[in-house]
C-alpha positions, 0 to 999 in steps of 0.5 A: 488505521493509516498508511503512509510513505514517511515516517511519523514525527510523534512517538511510537512503537515498532511492531515489525514489518509486514508485506502483502503479495498478491499474484495472478495473471492478465487474461488477453493483456487486460482482464484481471480475474485475480485482481491483482491491483494494489487497492485489493492487496491493501484492503484484503491482505495487508490491513487485516495482518496490521490488525492482527499485529495489534497496530494502528497503521503503516509507516514507510510504505512501499508499493510495487506492482507488474507494468505492461506497455500497451503494446505488449498487452495488445500483443499478447491479447491478439496473437498469442492468448498468453496470460501475462504474470501480474504481482502487486506487493505493499511493505511497510513498518507496523507501528502503535501509537504512543501517548501524544502520537498522532496519524499522519494528517490528523494533527496541527503544527507545533505553532499557531499561524500568525495572525493577519494585520 
């Protein structure tokens, strides 16, 4: 299983678009009990969807996560005790590799490197 932000050069079949979103809150500006981080979203939501669709991986992946400045986090933690909304979203195209297709980082180039003289 692979995830890449680019396209693949080799042959593949598109199985559709997948999106995983995880929502939660940041307590006291820093504590994240729901685990709204990108890695958790990827492991627990996106990859299981890709497996259910019969895909080998995701191409053209896009990542988005709620970001707050340090000053905002401290202000909400000290003065307001108000939870800050948090969200992580990953979107991409699920693909099935066809004969001769290789996942990113697994293949060599079409030409051999020149021999050293």
